[in-house]
C-alpha positions in Angstrom: -8.0 26.3 -5.4 -5.2 28.8 -5.2 -5.8 29.2 -1.5 -5.7 25.5 -0.9 -2.3 25.3 -2.8 -1.0 28.1 -0.6 -2.1 26.3 2.6 -0.5 23.1 1.4 2.7 24.9 0.6 2.7 26.6 4.0 2.1 23.3 5.8 5.0 21.7 4.0 7.2 24.6 5.0 6.1 24.6 8.6 6.6 20.9 9.1 9.9 19.8 10.4 11.5 17.7 7.7 12.7 14.8 9.7 13.5 11.4 8.2 11.4 8.7 9.8 13.0 5.8 11.6 14.2 3.1 9.2 12.5 4.8 6.2 13.0 7.3 3.5 9.6 8.8 4.2 9.8 12.3 5.8 7.1 14.5 7.4 7.2 16.5 4.2 6.4 13.4 2.3 3.5 12.6 4.6 2.2 16.1 4.3 2.5 15.9 0.5 0.6 12.6 0.3 -2.3 14.0 2.3 -2.3 17.6 1.2 -5.3 17.0 -1.1 -7.3 16.0 2.0 -7.1 19.4 3.7 -10.2 21.0 2.2 -12.3 17.9 2.9 -11.0 17.7 6.5 -12.0 21.4 7.0 -15.3 21.5 5.2 -16.6 18.0 4.5 -18.4 17.4 1.3 -16.9 15.5 -1.6 -13.8 13.4 -0.7 -11.1 13.8 -3.4 -9.9 10.5 -4.8 -6.3 11.6 -4.7 -6.8 12.1 -0.9 -7.6 8.4 -0.5 -4.9 7.4 -2.9 -2.4 9.4 -0.8 -3.6 7.8 2.4 -3.5 4.3 0.9 0.1 4.9 -0.4 1.2 6.2 3.0 -0.4 3.2 4.8 1.5 0.8 2.3 4.8 2.6 3.0 4.4 2.4 6.8 5.7 -1.2 6.9 6.9 -1.5 10.4 6.3 -0.2 13.9 9.0 2.5 13.8 7.7 4.0 10.5 4.0 3.9 11.8 5.0 5.7 15.0 6.9 8.3 13.0 3.9 8.8 10.6 1.7 9.2 13.6 3.9 12.0 15.0 4.0 13.7 11.6 0.2 13.6 11.4 -0.1 15.0 14.9 2.3 17.8 14.1 0.5 18.6 10.9 -2.8 18.7 12.7 -1.5 21.2 15.1 -0.4 23.6 12.3 -3.5 23.4 10.1 -6.5 25.4 11.4 -10.1 24.5 11.1 -9.8 20.7 10.8 -12.9 18.9 11.9 -12.0 16.1 14.3 -14.8 13.8 13.2 -13.7 14.0 9.6 -10.0 13.5 10.5 -10.8 10.4 12.6 -13.2 9.0 10.0 -10.9 9.5 7.0 -9.3 6.0 7.0 -12.8 4.4 7.1 -14.1 6.7 4.3 -11.0 5.7 2.2 -11.3 2.0 3.0 -7.9 1.9 4.7 -7.2 0.1 7.9 -4.8 2.0 10.1 -3.7 0.4 13.4 -4.3 3.5 15.4 -6.8 6.4 15.7 -5.7 9.5 13.8 -6.0 12.0 16.6 -3.9 14.5 18.5 -4.6 12.5 21.6 -3.2 9.3 20.2 0.0 8.1 22.1 2.2 7.5 19.1 4.7 5.6 21.3 2.0 2.9 21.7 1.4 2.5 17.9 2.3 -1.0 16.8 
């Protein structure tokens, strides 16, 4: 648990804290909302309920195209800094949490095309 907290703290420090277009959400906020997902996204197993709660909250706050594009970029930047993420678990997270996100969570997603 301590190592997970350290990883989360490092991720938050490594992300560029950049306010998102037309929103008070920052990449640090995005990382904070999803930090409880990291262990699951690396190792599978039990999905923490606070991970899904964070994803649902983030999805609710991404009310318009500009915010969704900015969240997409934040997720991509975070994915590049966190080692060991399993692509299938990352891409399947919205479905597992019962959240409909209008784009695929992937480093290959063109965030400029997110609607």
